[in-house]
N, CA, C and O atoms as CSV, one atom per row, in Angstrom:
chain,resi,resn,atom,element,x,y,z
A,1,MET,N,N,-24.919,-7.339,-3.317
A,1,MET,CA,C,-24.872,-5.987,-2.794
A,1,MET,C,C,-23.470,-5.411,-3.082
A,1,MET,O,O,-22.448,-6.067,-2.879
A,2,LYS,N,N,-23.470,-4.182,-3.556
A,2,LYS,CA,C,-22.211,-3.527,-3.903
A,2,LYS,C,C,-22.017,-2.366,-2.928
A,2,LYS,O,O,-22.862,-1.476,-2.832
A,3,VAL,N,N,-20.871,-2.388,-2.191
A,3,VAL,CA,C,-20.624,-1.434,-1.123
A,3,VAL,C,C,-19.243,-0.824,-1.278
A,3,VAL,O,O,-18.281,-1.521,-1.599
A,4,ARG,N,N,-19.146,0.480,-1.047
A,4,ARG,CA,C,-17.833,1.150,-1.013
A,4,ARG,C,C,-17.694,1.851,0.320
A,4,ARG,O,O,-18.615,2.508,0.806
A,5,LEU,N,N,-16.508,1.691,0.899
A,5,LEU,CA,C,-16.150,2.429,2.110
A,5,LEU,C,C,-15.239,3.526,1.660
A,5,LEU,O,O,-14.359,3.324,0.823
A,6,VAL,N,N,-15.458,4.715,2.229
A,6,VAL,CA,C,-14.702,5.910,1.805
A,6,VAL,C,C,-13.958,6.477,2.986
A,6,VAL,O,O,-14.534,6.665,4.058
A,7,CYS,N,N,-12.668,6.754,2.800
A,7,CYS,CA,C,-11.888,7.491,3.797
A,7,CYS,C,C,-10.994,8.460,3.048
A,7,CYS,O,O,-11.138,8.645,1.839
A,8,SER,N,N,-10.090,9.064,3.754
A,8,SER,CA,C,-9.265,10.128,3.058
A,8,SER,C,C,-8.432,9.557,1.965
A,8,SER,O,O,-8.287,10.199,0.925
A,9,ALA,N,N,-7.863,8.365,2.135
A,9,ALA,CA,C,-7.030,7.780,1.088
A,9,ALA,C,C,-7.428,6.359,0.733
A,9,ALA,O,O,-6.883,5.780,-0.207
A,10,GLY,N,N,-8.382,5.785,1.481
A,10,GLY,CA,C,-8.773,4.393,1.224
A,10,GLY,C,C,-7.938,3.369,1.950
A,10,GLY,O,O,-8.182,2.170,1.821
A,11,MET,N,N,-6.948,3.818,2.718
A,11,MET,CA,C,-6.039,2.911,3.377
A,11,MET,C,C,-6.590,2.333,4.670
A,11,MET,O,O,-6.589,1.116,4.856
A,12,SER,N,N,-7.057,3.191,5.559
A,12,SER,CA,C,-7.523,2.710,6.883
A,12,SER,C,C,-8.754,1.870,6.701
A,12,SER,O,O,-8.922,0.904,7.446
A,13,THR,N,N,-9.621,2.162,5.773
A,13,THR,CA,C,-10.812,1.364,5.589
A,13,THR,C,C,-10.525,0.015,4.931
A,13,THR,O,O,-11.362,-0.885,5.000
A,14,SER,N,N,-9.364,-0.147,4.294
A,14,SER,CA,C,-9.024,-1.406,3.661
A,14,SER,C,C,-8.985,-2.546,4.688
A,14,SER,O,O,-9.401,-3.668,4.398
A,15,MET,N,N,-8.485,-2.245,5.876
A,15,MET,CA,C,-8.417,-3.268,6.909
A,15,MET,C,C,-9.852,-3.657,7.335
A,15,MET,O,O,-10.143,-4.835,7.543
A,16,LEU,N,N,-10.715,-2.682,7.458
A,16,LEU,CA,C,-12.082,-2.935,7.836
A,16,LEU,C,C,-12.811,-3.728,6.771
A,16,LEU,O,O,-13.640,-4.580,7.090
A,17,VAL,N,N,-12.511,-3.457,5.508
A,17,VAL,CA,C,-13.142,-4.215,4.426
A,17,VAL,C,C,-12.835,-5.690,4.590
A,17,VAL,O,O,-13.718,-6.530,4.422
A,18,ARG,N,N,-11.626,-6.005,4.906
A,18,ARG,CA,C,-11.230,-7.445,5.087
A,18,ARG,C,C,-12.062,-8.067,6.198
A,18,ARG,O,O,-12.558,-9.185,6.063
A,19,LYS,N,N,-12.210,-7.338,7.291
A,19,LYS,CA,C,-13.005,-7.849,8.441
A,19,LYS,C,C,-14.472,-8.052,8.071
A,19,LYS,O,O,-15.095,-9.031,8.481
A,20,ILE,N,N,-15.023,-7.106,7.283
A,20,ILE,CA,C,-16.430,-7.221,6.851
A,20,ILE,C,C,-16.605,-8.431,5.951
A,20,ILE,O,O,-17.575,-9.178,6.086
A,21,LYS,N,N,-15.649,-8.630,5.015
A,21,LYS,CA,C,-15.680,-9.761,4.097
A,21,LYS,C,C,-15.702,-11.052,4.883
A,21,LYS,O,O,-16.469,-11.962,4.568
A,22,GLU,N,N,-14.870,-11.140,5.902
A,22,GLU,CA,C,-14.801,-12.373,6.727
A,22,GLU,C,C,-16.149,-12.676,7.369
A,22,GLU,O,O,-16.602,-13.821,7.378
A,23,GLU,N,N,-16.788,-11.628,7.910
A,23,GLU,CA,C,-18.081,-11.793,8.530
A,23,GLU,C,C,-19.159,-12.129,7.511
A,23,GLU,O,O,-20.036,-12.948,7.789
A,24,ALA,N,N,-19.111,-11.527,6.365
A,24,ALA,CA,C,-20.120,-11.823,5.305
A,24,ALA,C,C,-19.972,-13.242,4.862
A,24,ALA,O,O,-20.983,-13.910,4.646
A,25,GLU,N,N,-18.760,-13.750,4.711
A,25,GLU,CA,C,-18.546,-15.158,4.332
A,25,GLU,C,C,-19.140,-16.089,5.361
A,25,GLU,O,O,-19.783,-17.074,4.998
A,26,LYS,N,N,-18.943,-15.805,6.643
A,26,LYS,CA,C,-19.464,-16.636,7.736
A,26,LYS,C,C,-20.976,-16.743,7.626
A,26,LYS,O,O,-21.554,-17.778,7.957
A,27,GLU,N,N,-21.618,-15.673,7.161
A,27,GLU,CA,C,-23.081,-15.640,7.068
A,27,GLU,C,C,-23.590,-15.941,5.645
A,27,GLU,O,O,-24.777,-15.786,5.357
A,28,ALA,N,N,-22.667,-16.375,4.756
A,28,ALA,CA,C,-23.004,-16.699,3.383
A,28,ALA,C,C,-23.708,-15.551,2.688
A,28,ALA,O,O,-24.689,-15.747,1.970
A,29,ILE,N,N,-23.187,-14.330,2.915
A,29,ILE,CA,C,-23.667,-13.131,2.259
A,29,ILE,C,C,-22.720,-12.754,1.106
A,29,ILE,O,O,-21.515,-12.595,1.298
A,30,THR,N,N,-23.301,-12.617,-0.093
A,30,THR,CA,C,-22.506,-12.256,-1.241
A,30,THR,C,C,-22.444,-10.735,-1.290
A,30,THR,O,O,-23.475,-10.062,-1.282
A,31,MET,N,N,-21.218,-10.194,-1.341
A,31,MET,CA,C,-21.045,-8.781,-1.285
A,31,MET,C,C,-19.789,-8.364,-2.085
A,31,MET,O,O,-18.719,-8.960,-1.959
A,32,ASP,N,N,-19.963,-7.339,-2.892
A,32,ASP,CA,C,-18.821,-6.713,-3.598
A,32,ASP,C,C,-18.497,-5.479,-2.739
A,32,ASP,O,O,-19.238,-4.497,-2.756
A,33,ILE,N,N,-17.399,-5.537,-2.000
A,33,ILE,CA,C,-17.060,-4.462,-1.097
A,33,ILE,C,C,-15.594,-4.089,-1.257
A,33,ILE,O,O,-14.729,-4.956,-1.387
A,34,SER,N,N,-15.327,-2.790,-1.245
A,34,SER,CA,C,-13.959,-2.325,-1.310
A,34,SER,C,C,-13.850,-0.916,-0.723
A,34,SER,O,O,-14.857,-0.259,-0.458
A,35,ALA,N,N,-12.644,-0.480,-0.533
A,35,ALA,CA,C,-12.383,0.855,0.014
A,35,ALA,C,C,-11.807,1.746,-1.047
A,35,ALA,O,O,-11.018,1.298,-1.879
A,36,VAL,N,N,-12.192,3.012,-1.030
A,36,VAL,CA,C,-11.667,3.982,-1.946
A,36,VAL,C,C,-11.405,5.269,-1.214
A,36,VAL,O,O,-12.024,5.535,-0.183
A,37,GLY,N,N,-10.501,6.072,-1.725
A,37,GLY,CA,C,-10.270,7.387,-1.165
A,37,GLY,C,C,-11.418,8.326,-1.636
A,37,GLY,O,O,-12.034,8.098,-2.677
A,38,ALA,N,N,-11.670,9.341,-0.869
A,38,ALA,CA,C,-12.796,10.239,-1.188
A,38,ALA,C,C,-12.658,10.827,-2.589
A,38,ALA,O,O,-13.666,11.060,-3.256
A,39,GLY,N,N,-11.462,11.067,-3.035
A,39,GLY,CA,C,-11.230,11.678,-4.356
A,39,GLY,C,C,-11.535,10.713,-5.490
A,39,GLY,O,O,-11.714,11.142,-6.630
A,40,GLN,N,N,-11.598,9.396,-5.195
A,40,GLN,CA,C,-11.848,8.395,-6.224
A,40,GLN,C,C,-13.265,7.883,-6.218
A,40,GLN,O,O,-13.631,7.096,-7.091
A,41,LEU,N,N,-14.069,8.295,-5.276
A,41,LEU,CA,C,-15.464,7.743,-5.179
A,41,LEU,C,C,-16.206,7.889,-6.457
A,41,LEU,O,O,-16.842,6.930,-6.893
A,42,ASN,N,N,-16.168,9.021,-7.085
A,42,ASN,CA,C,-16.967,9.271,-8.332
A,42,ASN,C,C,-16.618,8.277,-9.422
A,42,ASN,O,O,-17.421,8.068,-10.331
A,43,ASP,N,N,-15.464,7.667,-9.364
A,43,ASP,CA,C,-15.061,6.665,-10.368
A,43,ASP,C,C,-15.620,5.264,-10.036
A,43,ASP,O,O,-15.451,4.318,-10.805
A,44,HIS,N,N,-16.290,5.157,-8.868
A,44,HIS,CA,C,-16.688,3.834,-8.380
A,44,HIS,C,C,-18.167,3.775,-7.958
A,44,HIS,O,O,-18.522,3.017,-7.055
A,45,VAL,N,N,-19.027,4.574,-8.609
A,45,VAL,CA,C,-20.429,4.584,-8.177
A,45,VAL,C,C,-21.368,3.735,-9.022
A,45,VAL,O,O,-22.538,3.590,-8.669
A,46,GLU,N,N,-20.889,3.172,-10.125
A,46,GLU,CA,C,-21.750,2.401,-10.986
A,46,GLU,C,C,-22.306,1.151,-10.226
A,46,GLU,O,O,-21.553,0.354,-9.666
A,47,ASN,N,N,-23.621,1.030,-10.239
A,47,ASN,CA,C,-24.323,-0.086,-9.646
A,47,ASN,C,C,-24.105,-0.200,-8.120
A,47,ASN,O,O,-24.276,-1.279,-7.552
A,48,LEU,N,N,-23.738,0.881,-7.477
A,48,LEU,CA,C,-23.529,0.822,-6.029
A,48,LEU,C,C,-24.880,0.774,-5.292
A,48,LEU,O,O,-25.880,1.329,-5.747
A,49,ASP,N,N,-24.867,0.094,-4.142
A,49,ASP,CA,C,-26.026,0.067,-3.266
A,49,ASP,C,C,-25.817,0.907,-2.023
A,49,ASP,O,O,-26.737,1.582,-1.560
A,50,VAL,N,N,-24.609,0.867,-1.481
A,50,VAL,CA,C,-24.298,1.541,-0.197
A,50,VAL,C,C,-22.907,2.175,-0.244
A,50,VAL,O,O,-21.962,1.596,-0.780
A,51,VAL,N,N,-22.803,3.385,0.332
A,51,VAL,CA,C,-21.518,4.022,0.600
A,51,VAL,C,C,-21.439,4.312,2.082
A,51,VAL,O,O,-22.312,4.969,2.650
A,52,LEU,N,N,-20.382,3.815,2.700
A,52,LEU,CA,C,-20.132,4.100,4.110
A,52,LEU,C,C,-18.908,4.995,4.201
A,52,LEU,O,O,-17.886,4.735,3.566
A,53,ILE,N,N,-19.019,6.027,4.978
A,53,ILE,CA,C,-17.951,7.037,5.093
A,53,ILE,C,C,-17.210,6.859,6.405
A,53,ILE,O,O,-17.831,6.712,7.457
A,54,GLY,N,N,-15.897,6.871,6.349
A,54,GLY,CA,C,-15.074,6.745,7.540
A,54,GLY,C,C,-15.332,7.966,8.439
A,54,GLY,O,O,-15.544,9.079,7.959
A,55,PRO,N,N,-15.307,7.722,9.743
A,55,PRO,CA,C,-15.566,8.818,10.694
A,55,PRO,C,C,-14.621,10.030,10.510
A,55,PRO,O,O,-15.009,11.170,10.768
A,56,GLN,N,N,-13.402,9.770,10.069
A,56,GLN,CA,C,-12.421,10.887,9.920
A,56,GLN,C,C,-12.774,11.827,8.779
A,56,GLN,O,O,-12.247,12.936,8.697
A,57,VAL,N,N,-13.675,11.380,7.890
A,57,VAL,CA,C,-14.082,12.250,6.781
A,57,VAL,C,C,-15.604,12.449,6.821
A,57,VAL,O,O,-16.230,12.639,5.778
A,58,ARG,N,N,-16.186,12.407,7.994
A,58,ARG,CA,C,-17.651,12.551,8.149
A,58,ARG,C,C,-18.147,13.875,7.590
A,58,ARG,O,O,-19.318,13.995,7.232
A,59,TYR,N,N,-17.283,14.857,7.512
A,59,TYR,CA,C,-17.667,16.184,6.977
A,59,TYR,C,C,-18.076,16.067,5.516
A,59,TYR,O,O,-18.704,16.989,4.996
A,60,LEU,N,N,-17.750,14.978,4.835
A,60,LEU,CA,C,-18.134,14.780,3.445
A,60,LEU,C,C,-19.531,14.184,3.281
A,60,LEU,O,O,-20.033,14.072,2.163
A,61,GLU,N,N,-20.147,13.811,4.374
A,61,GLU,CA,C,-21.448,13.099,4.312
A,61,GLU,C,C,-22.502,13.866,3.497
A,61,GLU,O,O,-23.128,13.288,2.609
A,62,GLY,N,N,-22.701,15.130,3.780
A,62,GLY,CA,C,-23.685,15.938,3.060
A,62,GLY,C,C,-23.415,15.984,1.577
A,62,GLY,O,O,-24.323,15.774,0.773
A,63,LYS,N,N,-22.213,16.247,1.211
A,63,LYS,CA,C,-21.845,16.324,-0.204
A,63,LYS,C,C,-22.049,14.996,-0.939
A,63,LYS,O,O,-22.546,14.963,-2.065
A,64,ILE,N,N,-21.645,13.882,-0.263
A,64,ILE,CA,C,-21.789,12.596,-0.889
A,64,ILE,C,C,-23.261,12.204,-0.991
A,64,ILE,O,O,-23.697,11.672,-2.012
A,65,LYS,N,N,-24.015,12.466,0.057
A,65,LYS,CA,C,-25.486,12.173,-0.002
A,65,LYS,C,C,-26.154,12.973,-1.096
A,65,LYS,O,O,-26.995,12.440,-1.819
A,66,GLU,N,N,-25.801,14.235,-1.236
A,66,GLU,CA,C,-26.370,15.067,-2.249
A,66,GLU,C,C,-26.125,14.504,-3.670
A,66,GLU,O,O,-26.989,14.561,-4.545
A,67,ALA,N,N,-24.912,13.961,-3.851
A,67,ALA,CA,C,-24.553,13.416,-5.183
A,67,ALA,C,C,-25.133,12.045,-5.446
A,67,ALA,O,O,-25.494,11.743,-6.584
A,68,LEU,N,N,-25.237,11.190,-4.413
A,68,LEU,CA,C,-25.582,9.789,-4.596
A,68,LEU,C,C,-27.017,9.406,-4.227
A,68,LEU,O,O,-27.546,8.446,-4.787
A,69,SER,N,N,-27.646,10.105,-3.328
A,69,SER,CA,C,-28.998,9.745,-2.914
A,69,SER,C,C,-29.972,9.782,-4.105
A,69,SER,O,O,-30.814,8.891,-4.217
A,70,PRO,N,N,-29.886,10.774,-4.988
A,70,PRO,CA,C,-30.801,10.758,-6.162
A,70,PRO,C,C,-30.637,9.542,-7.072
A,70,PRO,O,O,-31.516,9.226,-7.874
A,71,LYS,N,N,-29.490,8.865,-6.931
A,71,LYS,CA,C,-29.234,7.658,-7.723
A,71,LYS,C,C,-29.691,6.392,-7.007
A,71,LYS,O,O,-29.542,5.278,-7.510
A,72,GLY,N,N,-30.254,6.600,-5.814
A,72,GLY,CA,C,-30.756,5.460,-5.024
A,72,GLY,C,C,-29.684,4.787,-4.211
A,72,GLY,O,O,-29.889,3.678,-3.718
A,73,ILE,N,N,-28.538,5.433,-4.058
A,73,ILE,CA,C,-27.434,4.859,-3.285
A,73,ILE,C,C,-27.539,5.335,-1.855
A,73,ILE,O,O,-27.609,6.538,-1.605
A,74,LYS,N,N,-27.551,4.411,-0.914
A,74,LYS,CA,C,-27.664,4.757,0.519
A,74,LYS,C,C,-26.284,5.186,1.026
A,74,LYS,O,O,-25.260,4.587,0.696
A,75,VAL,N,N,-26.298,6.227,1.826
A,75,VAL,CA,C,-25.053,6.799,2.347
A,75,VAL,C,C,-25.133,6.969,3.865
A,75,VAL,O,O,-26.143,7.455,4.373
A,76,ALA,N,N,-24.098,6.581,4.587
A,76,ALA,CA,C,-24.044,6.811,6.038
A,76,ALA,C,C,-22.582,6.862,6.488
A,76,ALA,O,O,-21.681,6.429,5.770
A,77,VAL,N,N,-22.372,7.391,7.670
A,77,VAL,CA,C,-21.068,7.375,8.289
A,77,VAL,C,C,-20.925,6.087,9.079
A,77,VAL,O,O,-21.857,5.676,9.770
A,78,ILE,N,N,-19.777,5.450,8.985
A,78,ILE,CA,C,-19.510,4.238,9.743
A,78,ILE,C,C,-19.544,4.517,11.230
A,78,ILE,O,O,-18.954,5.491,11.697
A,79,ASP,N,N,-20.235,3.663,11.984
A,79,ASP,CA,C,-20.273,3.800,13.404
A,79,ASP,C,C,-18.856,3.961,13.957
A,79,ASP,O,O,-17.993,3.121,13.703
A,80,GLN,N,N,-18.613,5.029,14.707
A,80,GLN,CA,C,-17.252,5.372,15.116
A,80,GLN,C,C,-16.643,4.296,16.020
A,80,GLN,O,O,-15.459,3.991,15.879
A,81,MET,N,N,-17.416,3.710,16.947
A,81,MET,CA,C,-16.887,2.666,17.800
A,81,MET,C,C,-16.509,1.420,16.992
A,81,MET,O,O,-15.450,0.827,17.192
A,82,ALA,N,N,-17.399,1.045,16.082
A,82,ALA,CA,C,-17.116,-0.125,15.243
A,82,ALA,C,C,-15.897,0.088,14.378
A,82,ALA,O,O,-15.104,-0.829,14.165
A,83,TYR,N,N,-15.749,1.337,13.867
A,83,TYR,CA,C,-14.567,1.659,13.052
A,83,TYR,C,C,-13.297,1.556,13.882
A,83,TYR,O,O,-12.323,0.935,13.456
A,84,GLY,N,N,-13.303,2.158,15.060
A,84,GLY,CA,C,-12.122,2.126,15.915
A,84,GLY,C,C,-11.724,0.765,16.346
A,84,GLY,O,O,-10.535,0.487,16.500
A,85,MET,N,N,-12.689,-0.109,16.550
A,85,MET,CA,C,-12.419,-1.488,16.968
A,85,MET,C,C,-12.220,-2.415,15.768
A,85,MET,O,O,-11.932,-3.599,15.938
A,86,MET,N,N,-12.377,-1.863,14.528
A,86,MET,CA,C,-12.308,-2.690,13.315
A,86,MET,C,C,-13.247,-3.880,13.467
A,86,MET,O,O,-12.866,-5.022,13.211
A,87,ASP,N,N,-14.480,-3.599,13.886
A,87,ASP,CA,C,-15.481,-4.602,14.157
A,87,ASP,C,C,-16.288,-4.861,12.865
A,87,ASP,O,O,-17.296,-4.205,12.602
A,88,GLY,N,N,-15.824,-5.816,12.087
A,88,GLY,CA,C,-16.462,-6.121,10.824
A,88,GLY,C,C,-17.912,-6.577,10.964
A,88,GLY,O,O,-18.751,-6.270,10.118
A,89,LYS,N,N,-18.199,-7.309,12.035
A,89,LYS,CA,C,-19.555,-7.797,12.253
A,89,LYS,C,C,-20.515,-6.620,12.490
A,89,LYS,O,O,-21.620,-6.609,11.948
A,90,LYS,N,N,-20.105,-5.640,13.285
A,90,LYS,CA,C,-20.980,-4.502,13.569
A,90,LYS,C,C,-21.179,-3.672,12.336
A,90,LYS,O,O,-22.290,-3.188,12.119
A,91,VAL,N,N,-20.162,-3.471,11.504
A,91,VAL,CA,C,-20.307,-2.684,10.286
A,91,VAL,C,C,-21.151,-3.450,9.283
A,91,VAL,O,O,-21.947,-2.842,8.568
A,92,LEU,N,N,-21.003,-4.766,9.208
A,92,LEU,CA,C,-21.849,-5.592,8.345
A,92,LEU,C,C,-23.332,-5.407,8.770
A,92,LEU,O,O,-24.207,-5.270,7.915
A,93,GLU,N,N,-23.600,-5.405,10.067
A,93,GLU,CA,C,-24.957,-5.188,10.528
A,93,GLU,C,C,-25.447,-3.800,10.112
A,93,GLU,O,O,-26.610,-3.645,9.738
A,94,GLN,N,N,-24.587,-2.805,10.171
A,94,GLN,CA,C,-24.959,-1.472,9.749
A,94,GLN,C,C,-25.334,-1.449,8.244
A,94,GLN,O,O,-26.307,-0.813,7.838
A,95,ILE,N,N,-24.540,-2.152,7.455
A,95,ILE,CA,C,-24.820,-2.253,6.015
A,95,ILE,C,C,-26.173,-2.934,5.793
A,95,ILE,O,O,-26.983,-2.446,5.005
A,96,GLN,N,N,-26.425,-4.042,6.468
A,96,GLN,CA,C,-27.662,-4.744,6.303
A,96,GLN,C,C,-28.896,-3.943,6.752
A,96,GLN,O,O,-29.977,-4.101,6.184
A,97,SER,N,N,-28.738,-3.102,7.750
A,97,SER,CA,C,-29.842,-2.302,8.258
A,97,SER,C,C,-30.182,-1.162,7.283
A,97,SER,O,O,-31.242,-0.547,7.403
A,98,MET,N,N,-29.317,-0.885,6.344
A,98,MET,CA,C,-29.572,0.209,5.400
A,98,MET,C,C,-30.420,-0.317,4.252
A,98,MET,O,O,-30.757,0.435,3.337
């Protein structure tokens, strides 16, 4: 599964990516996951399965869905509580439910 987390600059979601990777490893889930800034997302859509948007840039959800949904890429906003707590397990569950 190939996943990208999007925030304003890709910095705050980088910490969350690490937590998600740790949880995925515990569950033996293979995942290509990284964080990108909203301005760089278009350069990272090849073979993507899921895009999760940081709560601070949730206003981009419609625009991103419009661009990526026709390509079969699932798009959602990261659960705000899970994001704030940097809860990798909860965000991994969100990814899996998509």
